PDB file of N, CA, C, O and CB in Angstrom:
ATOM      1  N   MET A   1      15.085  60.694 -24.302  1.00  0.00           N
ATOM      2  CA  MET A   1      15.359  60.603 -25.894  1.00  0.00           C
ATOM      3  C   MET A   1      14.179  61.142 -26.279  1.00  0.00           C
ATOM      4  O   MET A   1      14.389  61.376 -27.469  1.00  0.00           O
ATOM      5  CB  MET A   1      15.634  59.105 -26.613  1.00  0.00           C
ATOM      6  N   GLN A   2      12.849  61.559 -25.995  1.00  0.00           N
ATOM      7  CA  GLN A   2      11.822  62.332 -26.582  1.00  0.00           C
ATOM      8  C   GLN A   2      12.409  63.875 -26.691  1.00  0.00           C
ATOM      9  O   GLN A   2      12.133  64.540 -27.689  1.00  0.00           O
ATOM     10  CB  GLN A   2      10.442  62.203 -25.668  1.00  0.00           C
ATOM     11  N   THR A   3      13.080  64.324 -25.826  1.00  0.00           N
ATOM     12  CA  THR A   3      13.574  65.569 -25.732  1.00  0.00           C
ATOM     13  C   THR A   3      14.696  65.736 -26.867  1.00  0.00           C
ATOM     14  O   THR A   3      14.801  66.720 -27.598  1.00  0.00           O
ATOM     15  CB  THR A   3      14.080  65.798 -24.300  1.00  0.00           C
ATOM     16  N   LEU A   4      15.429  64.717 -26.881  1.00  0.00           N
ATOM     17  CA  LEU A   4      16.620  64.729 -28.135  1.00  0.00           C
ATOM     18  C   LEU A   4      15.672  64.928 -29.259  1.00  0.00           C
ATOM     19  O   LEU A   4      15.487  66.040 -29.754  1.00  0.00           O
ATOM     20  CB  LEU A   4      17.672  63.156 -28.384  1.00  0.00           C
ATOM     21  N   LEU A   5      15.085  63.873 -29.654  1.00  0.00           N
ATOM     22  CA  LEU A   5      14.011  63.707 -30.920  1.00  0.00           C
ATOM     23  C   LEU A   5      13.368  64.926 -31.365  1.00  0.00           C
ATOM     24  O   LEU A   5      13.221  65.277 -32.535  1.00  0.00           O
ATOM     25  CB  LEU A   5      12.807  62.758 -30.574  1.00  0.00           C
ATOM     26  N   LEU A   6      12.889  65.723 -30.001  1.00  0.00           N
ATOM     27  CA  LEU A   6      12.048  66.941 -30.492  1.00  0.00           C
ATOM     28  C   LEU A   6      12.869  67.972 -30.773  1.00  0.00           C
ATOM     29  O   LEU A   6      12.435  68.729 -31.641  1.00  0.00           O
ATOM     30  CB  LEU A   6      11.030  67.448 -29.533  1.00  0.00           C
ATOM     31  N   TRP A   7      14.118  68.290 -30.222  1.00  0.00           N
ATOM     32  CA  TRP A   7      14.933  69.273 -30.567  1.00  0.00           C
ATOM     33  C   TRP A   7      15.556  69.087 -31.827  1.00  0.00           C
ATOM     34  O   TRP A   7      15.680  70.090 -32.529  1.00  0.00           O
ATOM     35  CB  TRP A   7      15.818  69.459 -29.638  1.00  0.00           C
ATOM     36  N   ILE A   8      16.017  67.877 -32.295  1.00  0.00           N
ATOM     37  CA  ILE A   8      16.465  67.500 -33.806  1.00  0.00           C
ATOM     38  C   ILE A   8      15.314  67.806 -34.837  1.00  0.00           C
ATOM     39  O   ILE A   8      15.482  68.326 -35.940  1.00  0.00           O
ATOM     40  CB  ILE A   8      16.846  65.840 -33.934  1.00  0.00           C
ATOM     41  N   GLY A   9      14.121  67.397 -34.296  1.00  0.00           N
ATOM     42  CA  GLY A   9      13.068  67.709 -35.157  1.00  0.00           C
ATOM     43  C   GLY A   9      12.866  69.407 -35.700  1.00  0.00           C
ATOM     44  O   GLY A   9      12.704  69.787 -36.859  1.00  0.00           O
ATOM     45  N   ARG A  10      12.932  70.164 -34.561  1.00  0.00           N
ATOM     46  CA  ARG A  10      12.948  71.495 -34.418  1.00  0.00           C
ATOM     47  C   ARG A  10      14.130  72.083 -35.100  1.00  0.00           C
ATOM     48  O   ARG A  10      13.839  73.080 -35.761  1.00  0.00           O
ATOM     49  CB  ARG A  10      12.895  71.829 -33.057  1.00  0.00           C
ATOM     50  N   LEU A  11      15.536  71.700 -35.125  1.00  0.00           N
ATOM     51  CA  LEU A  11      16.335  72.381 -35.673  1.00  0.00           C
ATOM     52  C   LEU A  11      16.833  71.819 -36.974  1.00  0.00           C
ATOM     53  O   LEU A  11      17.752  72.383 -37.568  1.00  0.00           O
ATOM     54  CB  LEU A  11      17.216  72.624 -34.822  1.00  0.00           C
ATOM     55  N   ALA A  12      16.252  70.704 -37.455  1.00  0.00           N
ATOM     56  CA  ALA A  12      16.375  69.806 -38.695  1.00  0.00           C
ATOM     57  C   ALA A  12      15.287  70.339 -39.885  1.00  0.00           C
ATOM     58  O   ALA A  12      15.444  70.137 -41.089  1.00  0.00           O
ATOM     59  CB  ALA A  12      16.025  68.137 -38.226  1.00  0.00           C
ATOM     60  N   GLY A  13      14.085  71.107 -39.237  1.00  0.00           N
ATOM     61  CA  GLY A  13      12.960  71.590 -39.658  1.00  0.00           C
ATOM     62  C   GLY A  13      13.464  73.047 -40.158  1.00  0.00           C
ATOM     63  O   GLY A  13      13.419  73.480 -41.309  1.00  0.00           O
ATOM     64  N   LEU A  14      13.900  73.621 -39.123  1.00  0.00           N
ATOM     65  CA  LEU A  14      14.298  75.102 -39.193  1.00  0.00           C
ATOM     66  C   LEU A  14      15.237  75.237 -40.307  1.00  0.00           C
ATOM     67  O   LEU A  14      14.910  75.892 -41.297  1.00  0.00           O
ATOM     68  CB  LEU A  14      14.971  75.650 -37.852  1.00  0.00           C
ATOM     69  N   LEU A  15      16.692  74.514 -40.200  1.00  0.00           N
ATOM     70  CA  LEU A  15      17.467  74.393 -41.252  1.00  0.00           C
ATOM     71  C   LEU A  15      17.039  74.152 -42.427  1.00  0.00           C
ATOM     72  O   LEU A  15      17.531  74.761 -43.377  1.00  0.00           O
ATOM     73  CB  LEU A  15      18.203  73.661 -41.074  1.00  0.00           C
ATOM     74  N   GLY A  16      16.109  73.284 -42.598  1.00  0.00           N
ATOM     75  CA  GLY A  16      15.667  72.803 -44.118  1.00  0.00           C
ATOM     76  C   GLY A  16      14.903  74.017 -44.472  1.00  0.00           C
ATOM     77  O   GLY A  16      15.206  74.394 -45.604  1.00  0.00           O
ATOM     78  N   ALA A  17      14.017  74.759 -43.894  1.00  0.00           N
ATOM     79  CA  ALA A  17      13.206  76.014 -44.362  1.00  0.00           C
ATOM     80  C   ALA A  17      14.108  77.015 -44.714  1.00  0.00           C
ATOM     81  O   ALA A  17      13.798  78.015 -45.361  1.00  0.00           O
ATOM     82  CB  ALA A  17      12.241  76.596 -43.306  1.00  0.00           C
ATOM     83  N   ILE A  18      15.265  76.748 -44.277  1.00  0.00           N
ATOM     84  CA  ILE A  18      16.081  78.111 -44.415  1.00  0.00           C
ATOM     85  C   ILE A  18      16.919  78.073 -45.647  1.00  0.00           C
ATOM     86  O   ILE A  18      17.287  79.059 -46.284  1.00  0.00           O
ATOM     87  CB  ILE A  18      17.074  78.388 -43.144  1.00  0.00           C
ATOM     88  N   VAL A  19      17.266  76.402 -46.001  1.00  0.00           N
ATOM     89  CA  VAL A  19      18.130  76.080 -47.176  1.00  0.00           C
ATOM     90  C   VAL A  19      17.053  76.241 -48.109  1.00  0.00           C
ATOM     91  O   VAL A  19      17.421  76.720 -49.182  1.00  0.00           O
ATOM     92  CB  VAL A  19      18.918  74.604 -47.217  1.00  0.00           C
ATOM     93  N   CYS A  20      15.930  76.003 -48.024  1.00  0.00           N
ATOM     94  CA  CYS A  20      14.944  75.735 -49.151  1.00  0.00           C
ATOM     95  C   CYS A  20      14.503  77.375 -49.409  1.00  0.00           C
ATOM     96  O   CYS A  20      14.078  77.602 -50.542  1.00  0.00           O
ATOM     97  CB  CYS A  20      13.506  74.556 -48.640  1.00  0.00           C
ATOM     98  N   ALA A  21      14.556  78.364 -48.604  1.00  0.00           N
ATOM     99  CA  ALA A  21      14.326  79.490 -48.958  1.00  0.00           C
ATOM    100  C   ALA A  21      15.463  80.349 -49.646  1.00  0.00           C
ATOM    101  O   ALA A  21      15.274  81.257 -50.456  1.00  0.00           O
ATOM    102  CB  ALA A  21      13.855  79.992 -47.926  1.00  0.00           C
ATOM    103  N   ALA A  22      16.698  79.886 -49.166  1.00  0.00           N
ATOM    104  CA  ALA A  22      18.029  80.631 -49.628  1.00  0.00           C
ATOM    105  C   ALA A  22      17.831  79.715 -51.078  1.00  0.00           C
ATOM    106  O   ALA A  22      18.068  80.551 -51.951  1.00  0.00           O
ATOM    107  CB  ALA A  22      19.768  80.370 -48.483  1.00  0.00           C
ATOM    108  N   ALA A  23      17.597  78.755 -51.585  1.00  0.00           N
ATOM    109  CA  ALA A  23      17.644  78.316 -52.926  1.00  0.00           C
ATOM    110  C   ALA A  23      16.490  78.645 -53.774  1.00  0.00           C
ATOM    111  O   ALA A  23      16.636  78.524 -54.991  1.00  0.00           O
ATOM    112  CB  ALA A  23      17.820  76.963 -52.944  1.00  0.00           C
ATOM    113  N   ALA A  24      15.357  79.048 -53.303  1.00  0.00           N
ATOM    114  CA  ALA A  24      14.324  79.613 -53.989  1.00  0.00           C
ATOM    115  C   ALA A  24      14.573  81.429 -54.244  1.00  0.00           C
ATOM    116  O   ALA A  24      14.204  82.075 -55.225  1.00  0.00           O
ATOM    117  CB  ALA A  24      12.961  79.205 -53.067  1.00  0.00           C
ATOM    118  N   ILE A  25      15.149  81.830 -53.285  1.00  0.00           N
ATOM    119  CA  ILE A  25      15.682  83.470 -53.407  1.00  0.00           C
ATOM    120  C   ILE A  25      16.670  83.620 -54.394  1.00  0.00           C
ATOM    121  O   ILE A  25      16.712  84.570 -55.176  1.00  0.00           O
ATOM    122  CB  ILE A  25      16.383  84.085 -52.044  1.00  0.00           C
ATOM    123  N   GLY A  26      17.578  82.555 -54.356  1.00  0.00           N
ATOM    124  CA  GLY A  26      18.600  82.572 -55.392  1.00  0.00           C
ATOM    125  C   GLY A  26      18.220  82.272 -56.876  1.00  0.00           C
ATOM    126  O   GLY A  26      18.637  82.883 -57.859  1.00  0.00           O
ATOM    127  N   ARG A  27      17.399  81.277 -56.862  1.00  0.00           N
ATOM    128  CA  ARG A  27      17.065  80.778 -58.248  1.00  0.00           C
ATOM    129  C   ARG A  27      16.010  82.292 -58.735  1.00  0.00           C
ATOM    130  O   ARG A  27      16.021  82.690 -59.901  1.00  0.00           O
ATOM    131  CB  ARG A  27      16.080  78.918 -58.171  1.00  0.00           C
ATOM    132  N   VAL A  28      15.332  82.847 -57.862  1.00  0.00           N
ATOM    133  CA  VAL A  28      14.451  84.002 -58.221  1.00  0.00           C
ATOM    134  C   VAL A  28      15.660  84.940 -58.796  1.00  0.00           C
ATOM    135  O   VAL A  28      15.626  85.236 -59.991  1.00  0.00           O
ATOM    136  CB  VAL A  28      13.487  84.700 -56.818  1.00  0.00           C
ATOM    137  N   MET A  29      16.391  85.265 -58.234  1.00  0.00           N
ATOM    138  CA  MET A  29      17.351  86.317 -58.610  1.00  0.00           C
ATOM    139  C   MET A  29      18.225  86.036 -59.932  1.00  0.00           C
ATOM    140  O   MET A  29      18.973  86.875 -60.435  1.00  0.00           O
ATOM    141  CB  MET A  29      18.295  86.520 -57.415  1.00  0.00           C
ATOM    142  N   GLY A  30      18.036  84.810 -60.393  1.00  0.00           N
ATOM    143  CA  GLY A  30      18.489  84.390 -61.452  1.00  0.00           C
ATOM    144  C   GLY A  30      19.703  83.758 -61.506  1.00  0.00           C
ATOM    145  O   GLY A  30      20.260  83.699 -62.602  1.00  0.00           O
ATOM    146  N   THR A  31      20.422  83.091 -60.184  1.00  0.00           N
ATOM    147  CA  THR A  31      21.511  82.793 -60.182  1.00  0.00           C
ATOM    148  C   THR A  31      21.206  81.460 -60.405  1.00  0.00           C
ATOM    149  O   THR A  31      20.000  81.282 -60.235  1.00  0.00           O
ATOM    150  CB  THR A  31      22.253  83.203 -59.161  1.00  0.00           C
ATOM    151  N   TRP A  32      21.997  80.108 -60.820  1.00  0.00           N
ATOM    152  CA  TRP A  32      22.101  79.204 -60.660  1.00  0.00           C
ATOM    153  C   TRP A  32      22.715  78.517 -59.456  1.00  0.00           C
ATOM    154  O   TRP A  32      22.308  77.390 -59.174  1.00  0.00           O
ATOM    155  CB  TRP A  32      22.398  79.077 -61.502  1.00  0.00           C
ATOM    156  N   SER A  33      23.466  78.974 -58.867  1.00  0.00           N
ATOM    157  CA  SER A  33      24.723  78.501 -57.745  1.00  0.00           C
ATOM    158  C   SER A  33      24.492  79.532 -56.741  1.00  0.00           C
ATOM    159  O   SER A  33      24.473  80.711 -57.095  1.00  0.00           O
ATOM    160  CB  SER A  33      26.513  78.562 -58.341  1.00  0.00           C
ATOM    161  N   VAL A  34      24.251  79.090 -55.104  1.00  0.00           N
ATOM    162  CA  VAL A  34      24.669  79.964 -54.178  1.00  0.00           C
ATOM    163  C   VAL A  34      25.579  79.381 -53.448  1.00  0.00           C
ATOM    164  O   VAL A  34      25.420  78.190 -53.179  1.00  0.00           O
ATOM    165  CB  VAL A  34      23.728  80.462 -53.441  1.00  0.00           C
ATOM    166  N   GLY A  35      26.784  80.114 -52.943  1.00  0.00           N
ATOM    167  CA  GLY A  35      27.741  79.738 -52.181  1.00  0.00           C
ATOM    168  C   GLY A  35      28.259  78.347 -52.524  1.00  0.00           C
ATOM    169  O   GLY A  35      28.442  77.409 -51.748  1.00  0.00           O
ATOM    170  N   GLY A  36      28.463  78.397 -53.852  1.00  0.00           N
ATOM    171  CA  GLY A  36      29.132  77.295 -54.287  1.00  0.00           C
ATOM    172  C   GLY A  36      27.959  75.960 -54.458  1.00  0.00           C
ATOM    173  O   GLY A  36      28.286  74.930 -55.047  1.00  0.00           O
ATOM    174  N   PHE A  37      27.103  76.075 -54.087  1.00  0.00           N
ATOM    175  CA  PHE A  37      26.127  75.053 -54.404  1.00  0.00           C
ATOM    176  C   PHE A  37      25.276  75.359 -55.819  1.00  0.00           C
ATOM    177  O   PHE A  37      25.236  76.525 -56.213  1.00  0.00           O
ATOM    178  CB  PHE A  37      25.133  74.955 -53.138  1.00  0.00           C
ATOM    179  N   GLN A  38      24.685  74.444 -56.480  1.00  0.00           N
ATOM    180  CA  GLN A  38      23.462  74.437 -57.141  1.00  0.00           C
ATOM    181  C   GLN A  38      22.203  74.495 -56.644  1.00  0.00           C
ATOM    182  O   GLN A  38      21.951  73.700 -55.738  1.00  0.00           O
ATOM    183  CB  GLN A  38      23.428  73.562 -57.739  1.00  0.00           C
ATOM    184  N   VAL A  39      21.277  75.292 -57.033  1.00  0.00           N
ATOM    185  CA  VAL A  39      20.028  75.478 -56.101  1.00  0.00           C
ATOM    186  C   VAL A  39      19.150  74.432 -56.444  1.00  0.00           C
ATOM    187  O   VAL A  39      18.084  74.422 -55.829  1.00  0.00           O
ATOM    188  CB  VAL A  39      19.261  76.875 -56.243  1.00  0.00           C
ATOM    189  N   GLY A  40      19.316  73.669 -57.165  1.00  0.00           N
ATOM    190  CA  GLY A  40      18.513  72.392 -57.279  1.00  0.00           C
ATOM    191  C   GLY A  40      19.087  71.349 -55.952  1.00  0.00           C
ATOM    192  O   GLY A  40      18.275  70.665 -55.329  1.00  0.00           O
ATOM    193  N   THR A  41      20.461  71.330 -55.646  1.00  0.00           N
ATOM    194  CA  THR A  41      21.060  70.672 -54.926  1.00  0.00           C
ATOM    195  C   THR A  41      20.762  71.118 -53.575  1.00  0.00           C
ATOM    196  O   THR A  41      20.772  70.218 -52.735  1.00  0.00           O
ATOM    197  CB  THR A  41      22.266  70.654 -55.290  1.00  0.00           C
ATOM    198  N   MET A  42      20.491  72.337 -53.148  1.00  0.00           N
ATOM    199  CA  MET A  42      20.475  73.253 -52.293  1.00  0.00           C
ATOM    200  C   MET A  42      18.832  72.942 -51.994  1.00  0.00           C
ATOM    201  O   MET A  42      18.528  72.610 -50.848  1.00  0.00           O
ATOM    202  CB  MET A  42      21.039  74.758 -52.850  1.00  0.00           C
ATOM    203  N   LEU A  43      17.966  73.030 -52.844  1.00  0.00           N
ATOM    204  CA  LEU A  43      16.627  72.299 -52.791  1.00  0.00           C
ATOM    205  C   LEU A  43      16.599  71.019 -52.076  1.00  0.00           C
ATOM    206  O   LEU A  43      16.274  70.969 -50.890  1.00  0.00           O
ATOM    207  CB  LEU A  43      16.147  72.020 -54.134  1.00  0.00           C
ATOM    208  N   GLN A  44      16.837  70.266 -52.568  1.00  0.00           N
ATOM    209  CA  GLN A  44      16.755  68.574 -52.214  1.00  0.00           C
ATOM    210  C   GLN A  44      17.319  68.631 -50.696  1.00  0.00           C
ATOM    211  O   GLN A  44      16.726  68.223 -49.698  1.00  0.00           O
ATOM    212  CB  GLN A  44      17.911  67.392 -53.386  1.00  0.00           C
ATOM    213  N   GLY A  45      18.732  69.294 -50.757  1.00  0.00           N
ATOM    214  CA  GLY A  45      19.261  69.252 -49.204  1.00  0.00           C
ATOM    215  C   GLY A  45      17.967  69.823 -48.220  1.00  0.00           C
ATOM    216  O   GLY A  45      17.442  69.029 -47.439  1.00  0.00           O
ATOM    217  N   GLY A  46      17.626  70.828 -48.279  1.00  0.00           N
ATOM    218  CA  GLY A  46      16.727  71.601 -47.576  1.00  0.00           C
ATOM    219  C   GLY A  46      15.252  70.779 -47.611  1.00  0.00           C
ATOM    220  O   GLY A  46      14.446  71.102 -46.738  1.00  0.00           O
ATOM    221  N   MET A  47      14.842  69.691 -48.613  1.00  0.00           N
ATOM    222  CA  MET A  47      13.662  68.954 -48.295  1.00  0.00           C
ATOM    223  C   MET A  47      14.093  67.998 -47.516  1.00  0.00           C
ATOM    224  O   MET A  47      13.469  67.901 -46.459  1.00  0.00           O
ATOM    225  CB  MET A  47      12.916  68.438 -49.377  1.00  0.00           C
ATOM    226  N   ALA A  48      15.167  67.072 -47.721  1.00  0.00           N
ATOM    227  CA  ALA A  48      15.637  66.049 -46.818  1.00  0.00           C
ATOM    228  C   ALA A  48      15.755  66.386 -45.383  1.00  0.00           C
ATOM    229  O   ALA A  48      15.463  65.529 -44.550  1.00  0.00           O
ATOM    230  CB  ALA A  48      16.873  65.618 -47.242  1.00  0.00           C
ATOM    231  N   ALA A  49      16.253  67.839 -44.937  1.00  0.00           N
ATOM    232  CA  ALA A  49      16.285  68.334 -43.456  1.00  0.00           C
ATOM    233  C   ALA A  49      14.876  68.453 -43.053  1.00  0.00           C
ATOM    234  O   ALA A  49      14.529  68.110 -41.923  1.00  0.00           O
ATOM    235  CB  ALA A  49      17.052  69.775 -43.242  1.00  0.00           C
ATOM    236  N   MET A  50      14.021  68.935 -43.944  1.00  0.00           N
ATOM    237  CA  MET A  50      12.754  68.990 -43.359  1.00  0.00           C
ATOM    238  C   MET A  50      12.290  67.774 -43.333  1.00  0.00           C
ATOM    239  O   MET A  50      11.677  67.574 -42.285  1.00  0.00           O
ATOM    240  CB  MET A  50      11.869  69.819 -43.953  1.00  0.00           C
ATOM    241  N   LEU A  51      12.324  66.568 -44.266  1.00  0.00           N
ATOM    242  CA  LEU A  51      11.707  65.246 -43.926  1.00  0.00           C
ATOM    243  C   LEU A  51      12.248  64.572 -42.520  1.00  0.00           C
ATOM    244  O   LEU A  51      11.553  63.944 -41.722  1.00  0.00           O
ATOM    245  CB  LEU A  51      12.014  64.248 -45.152  1.00  0.00           C
ATOM    246  N   LEU A  52      13.957  64.918 -42.391  1.00  0.00           N
ATOM    247  CA  LEU A  52      14.145  64.607 -41.093  1.00  0.00           C
ATOM    248  C   LEU A  52      13.776  65.078 -39.865  1.00  0.00           C
ATOM    249  O   LEU A  52      13.746  64.291 -38.919  1.00  0.00           O
ATOM    250  CB  LEU A  52      15.031  64.589 -41.004  1.00  0.00           C
ATOM    251  N   GLY A  53      13.438  66.436 -39.690  1.00  0.00           N
ATOM    252  CA  GLY A  53      12.453  66.913 -38.857  1.00  0.00           C
ATOM    253  C   GLY A  53      11.202  66.237 -38.723  1.00  0.00           C
ATOM    254  O   GLY A  53      10.846  65.868 -37.604  1.00  0.00           O
ATOM    255  N   CYS A  54      10.491  66.029 -39.733  1.00  0.00           N
ATOM    256  CA  CYS A  54       9.125  65.433 -39.591  1.00  0.00           C
ATOM    257  C   CYS A  54       9.372  63.991 -39.166  1.00  0.00           C
ATOM    258  O   CYS A  54       8.434  63.523 -38.520  1.00  0.00           O
ATOM    259  CB  CYS A  54       8.246  65.515 -40.974  1.00  0.00           C
ATOM    260  N   LEU A  55      10.317  63.238 -39.350  1.00  0.00           N
ATOM    261  CA  LEU A  55      10.419  61.825 -38.865  1.00  0.00           C
ATOM    262  C   LEU A  55      10.813  61.692 -37.424  1.00  0.00           C
ATOM    263  O   LEU A  55      10.383  60.754 -36.752  1.00  0.00           O
ATOM    264  CB  LEU A  55      11.412  61.069 -39.685  1.00  0.00           C
ATOM    265  N   ALA A  56      11.745  62.746 -36.851  1.00  0.00           N
ATOM    266  CA  ALA A  56      12.168  62.856 -35.573  1.00  0.00           C
ATOM    267  C   ALA A  56      10.696  63.273 -34.735  1.00  0.00           C
ATOM    268  O   ALA A  56      10.327  62.580 -33.787  1.00  0.00           O
ATOM    269  CB  ALA A  56      13.460  63.997 -35.497  1.00  0.00           C
ATOM    270  N   TYR A  57       9.981  64.367 -35.152  1.00  0.00           N
ATOM    271  CA  TYR A  57       8.450  64.646 -34.660  1.00  0.00           C
ATOM    272  C   TYR A  57       7.612  63.552 -34.437  1.00  0.00           C
ATOM    273  O   TYR A  57       6.943  63.351 -33.423  1.00  0.00           O
ATOM    274  CB  TYR A  57       7.682  65.436 -35.612  1.00  0.00           C
ATOM    275  N   CYS A  58       7.707  62.621 -35.774  1.00  0.00           N
ATOM    276  CA  CYS A  58       6.565  61.358 -35.644  1.00  0.00           C
ATOM    277  C   CYS A  58       7.353  60.137 -34.669  1.00  0.00           C
ATOM    278  O   CYS A  58       6.658  59.265 -34.146  1.00  0.00           O
ATOM    279  CB  CYS A  58       6.116  60.591 -37.489  1.00  0.00           C
ATOM    280  N   ALA A  59       8.804  60.157 -34.483  1.00  0.00           N
ATOM    281  CA  ALA A  59       9.210  59.061 -33.681  1.00  0.00           C
ATOM    282  C   ALA A  59       8.785  59.652 -32.040  1.00  0.00           C
ATOM    283  O   ALA A  59       8.557  58.923 -31.075  1.00  0.00           O
ATOM    284  CB  ALA A  59      10.994  58.705 -33.982  1.00  0.00           C
ATOM    285  N   THR A  60       8.761  61.091 -32.053  1.00  0.00           N
ATOM    286  CA  THR A  60       8.389  61.778 -30.586  1.00  0.00           C
ATOM    287  C   THR A  60       6.994  61.164 -30.334  1.00  0.00           C
ATOM    288  O   THR A  60       6.767  60.414 -29.385  1.00  0.00           O
ATOM    289  CB  THR A  60       8.306  63.637 -30.580  1.00  0.00           C
ATOM    290  N   LEU A  61       6.100  61.526 -31.229  1.00  0.00           N
ATOM    291  CA  LEU A  61       4.818  61.076 -31.080  1.00  0.00           C
ATOM    292  C   LEU A  61       4.442  59.612 -30.358  1.00  0.00           C
ATOM    293  O   LEU A  61       3.663  59.268 -29.470  1.00  0.00           O
ATOM    294  CB  LEU A  61       4.357  61.105 -32.380  1.00  0.00           C
ATOM    295  N   ALA A  62       5.560  58.836 -31.347  1.00  0.00           N
ATOM    296  CA  ALA A  62       4.982  57.349 -31.159  1.00  0.00           C
ATOM    297  C   ALA A  62       5.817  56.827 -29.885  1.00  0.00           C
ATOM    298  O   ALA A  62       5.593  55.723 -29.389  1.00  0.00           O
ATOM    299  CB  ALA A  62       5.250  56.266 -32.639  1.00  0.00           C
ATOM    300  N   GLU A  63       6.880  57.782 -29.357  1.00  0.00           N
ATOM    301  CA  GLU A  63       7.507  57.289 -28.262  1.00  0.00           C
ATOM    302  C   GLU A  63       6.596  57.685 -26.821  1.00  0.00           C
ATOM    303  O   GLU A  63       6.759  57.154 -25.723  1.00  0.00           O
ATOM    304  CB  GLU A  63       9.023  57.901 -28.302  1.00  0.00           C
ATOM    305  N   SER A  64       5.510  58.866 -27.190  1.00  0.00           N
ATOM    306  CA  SER A  64       4.847  59.601 -25.875  1.00  0.00           C
ATOM    307  C   SER A  64       4.136  58.743 -25.549  1.00  0.00           C
ATOM    308  O   SER A  64       3.410  58.330 -26.453  1.00  0.00           O
ATOM    309  CB  SER A  64       4.057  60.900 -25.941  1.00  0.00           C
ATOM    310  N   PRO A  65       3.980  58.057 -24.145  1.00  0.00           N
ATOM    311  CA  PRO A  65       3.039  57.224 -23.619  1.00  0.00           C
ATOM    312  C   PRO A  65       1.653  58.058 -23.495  1.00  0.00           C
ATOM    313  O   PRO A  65       1.642  59.201 -23.038  1.00  0.00           O
ATOM    314  CB  PRO A  65       3.570  56.656 -22.257  1.00  0.00           C
ATOM    315  N   GLY A  66       0.417  57.348 -23.969  1.00  0.00           N
ATOM    316  CA  GLY A  66      -0.754  57.808 -23.456  1.00  0.00           C
ATOM    317  C   GLY A  66      -1.154  59.418 -24.077  1.00  0.00           C
ATOM    318  O   GLY A  66      -2.151  60.053 -23.731  1.00  0.00           O
ATOM    319  N   LYS A  67      -0.387  59.760 -24.809  1.00  0.00           N
ATOM    320  CA  LYS A  67      -0.929  60.983 -25.676  1.00  0.00           C
ATOM    321  C   LYS A  67      -1.434  61.002 -26.924  1.00  0.00           C
ATOM    322  O   LYS A  67      -1.803  62.064 -27.425  1.00  0.00           O
ATOM    323  CB  LYS A  67      -0.084  61.806 -25.849  1.00  0.00           C
TER     324      LYS A  67
END
């Protein structure tokens, strides 16, 4: 279970960072939408994915015995 949570945390954090970066780059370039999604929606989705990654890491730490 710990390995699964660890990989969920890693993948969700990486995906969230990529989506946030794409939203920021799109906004800096002056566009309001990227790939059919508004940049604000993309930013919120990226932040939610990074939060999921943080929570998965916290669950991994909470389940680790004696560390």
